[in-house]
C-alpha positions in Angstrom: 0.0 0.0 0.1 1.3 3.4 -0.9 2.0 5.8 1.9 -0.3 8.9 1.7 1.1 12.4 0.8 1.5 14.6 4.0 1.9 18.3 4.4 2.9 20.3 7.5 0.6 23.1 8.1 1.6 26.4 9.7 -0.2 29.5 10.6 1.4 33.0 10.1 0.2 36.3 11.5 1.3 39.4 9.9 1.0 42.1 12.5 0.3 45.4 10.7 0.3 49.1 11.6 -0.7 50.7 8.3 2.2 49.9 5.7 4.5 48.5 8.5 4.8 44.9 9.7 6.5 43.5 12.8 9.2 41.0 12.2 11.3 38.9 14.6 15.0 38.0 14.3 15.2 34.2 14.7 17.8 32.7 16.7 18.8 29.3 18.3 15.9 27.3 16.5 18.0 25.4 13.9 15.8 26.8 11.2 16.5 30.2 9.4 18.5 31.5 12.5 19.7 35.1 11.7 16.6 35.7 9.4 13.9 38.3 9.9 10.5 36.5 9.8 7.0 37.1 10.6 6.7 38.0 14.5 4.2 35.2 15.1 4.0 31.9 13.2 4.2 28.3 13.9 2.9 24.8 13.2 -0.8 23.9 13.6 -1.0 21.3 16.3 -3.2 18.2 16.1 -6.8 18.9 16.7 -6.3 22.7 16.3 -7.8 24.9 13.6 -5.5 27.1 11.7 -7.2 30.2 13.3 -6.7 28.8 16.8 -3.1 28.2 15.9 -2.7 31.9 14.7 -4.2 33.1 17.9 -2.1 30.9 20.1 1.2 31.8 18.2 0.4 35.5 18.7 0.1 35.0 22.4 3.0 32.7 22.7 5.6 34.7 20.7 4.5 38.2 21.2 2.3 38.2 24.4 -0.7 39.6 22.2 -4.4 38.7 22.6 -6.0 38.4 19.0 -9.6 37.9 18.5 -9.9 35.3 15.9 -12.6 37.5 14.2 -10.0 40.0 13.4 -7.7 37.6 11.5 -7.8 38.6 7.8 -6.9 35.7 5.5 -4.1 36.9 3.1 -3.1 33.9 1.2 -2.6 30.0 1.4 1.0 29.2 0.3 1.7 25.6 -0.8 5.4 25.0 -0.9 8.3 22.6 -1.0 12.0 22.6 0.1 12.4 19.7 -2.3 12.3 16.0 -1.5 9.3 13.7 -0.6 9.6 13.9 3.2 6.6 15.4 5.0 8.9 18.1 6.5 9.8 19.3 3.1 6.1 19.6 2.1 4.3 22.7 3.6 1.1 24.5 3.5 1.2 28.1 5.2 -1.9 30.0 5.9 -1.1 33.7 6.1 -3.3 36.2 8.1 -3.1 40.0 8.6 -4.1 41.5 11.8 -4.1 45.1 12.9 -6.0 45.1 16.1 -5.0 43.2 19.2 -4.9 43.5 23.0 -1.3 44.2 24.6 2.1 45.6 23.3 4.3 43.3 21.3 7.0 41.8 23.4 9.5 39.1 23.0 8.0 36.1 25.0 10.6 33.5 23.8 14.1 35.2 24.1 15.9 32.0 23.6 14.2 31.9 20.2 14.1 35.6 19.2 17.0 38.0 19.3 14.8 41.3 18.4 11.6 42.5 17.0 11.3 45.6 14.8 8.5 47.4 12.6 9.5 47.5 8.8 7.9 49.2 5.9 6.5 46.7 3.5 8.5 48.2 0.9 11.8 48.2 2.9 12.0 44.7 4.1 15.1 43.5 5.8 17.8 41.0 4.8 18.0 38.1 5.1 14.3 36.8 5.2 12.8 33.4 4.4 12.1 33.4 0.7 8.4 32.3 1.2 7.8 35.1 3.8 9.4 37.6 1.5 7.2 36.5 -1.4 4.2 37.0 0.6 4.9 40.4 2.0 6.4 41.8 -1.3 3.2 40.7 -3.1 1.1 42.2 -0.2 2.9 45.5 -0.6 2.3 45.4 -4.5 -1.4 44.4 -4.2 -0.6 41.3 -6.3 -0.9 38.5 -3.6 -3.0 35.6 -4.9 -5.5 33.8 -2.7 -3.6 30.5 -3.3 0.1 30.4 -4.3 2.8 27.8 -4.7 6.5 28.0 -4.4 9.4 25.5 -5.1 7.5 23.3 -7.6 8.8 22.8 -11.2 6.5 22.5 -14.1 
């Protein structure tokens, strides 16, 4: 019997203040350390909705209380890092939010070296390719509802 294809789902929260987004500098995670990335993002846990994951990640990583009704879907990004392993196959759900309770703070200092606000048209380097793709297309007004990255053909 052939094994079923698997995807790793993740929720990304793009915290916005006008044309600015809050990013975190990743450290000590073993993945994209030294890169600026969305301030709140992470894997969807078993039995958890993607909206609940987004709300949880905003609380865990930035200490923010986000009402799920304030999450604005931006895009769903199907991507691959190459290979057939489930860890290489991803589906990322990006949400924007501009209303929350609390002030963004580093809640996991072992994983986050800094947070900073950036203009969407002046994003820092380096950034994960898939996040830069989403934010640049958001800034340009060309972000599709569903997108794919890393596939050939």
